[in-house]
N, C-alpha and C positions, 0 to 999 in steps of 0.2 A: 555422513549424511548424503542421503540419495539425491539422485538428479531432479526428482519432482521437488524435493523439500527446498534444495538449493534453490530451483528457476523461482517457486514460488516467495522466498524470502528476499531474491533479488526483485521482484515484481513488486513486492510490497515497500521495498528500499527506493525504489525508482518513482514508484507513485507518490509516497510521501514528498520526495525532493519535488517532483512536480506541482503537488498540492501547495507545498510551501513557495513556488515561485509563482504560481496564479496569485497566491494570497497577497505576496507583495506587490505584484503589478496591477491587482485592481480588478483582474478579470472575473467576475463573478460567475459566469456561464461555467469557465472552466475548472473554477473553484468547485462547483457542483459534478461536475463529470469525475474529477478526481476523487473527491470524496465518494462518490458511489461506487467507484472501482475500488477503491481502499476498502470501502466496508465489504464489497466480493470479496475481495481477496482474503480478508480478515476471516468472512464465512466460510470459504474455502478451506482455509486453514485449519480453522476449528474441526470442520468435519472430519479433516483426514489426522487430526491429532497432531497439528504441526504448532509447536511453541511460538509465539511470535514475542518478540522482546518490546519493551516500550521504546519510543523514539527518544535515541540519545542515551539509551541503556547499554 
């Protein structure tokens, strides 16, 4: 795995964790921010052929 792929997957995991935390604390604004970031990261992964496992997989 190259550095780009490893970094991208780490950013996705971190963002998923941050999104979960925002949901748990009821921070609606942060949920929107983290969800948008996660969508951007998934788009970037798809554009570069990086397979992203489903959370918990």
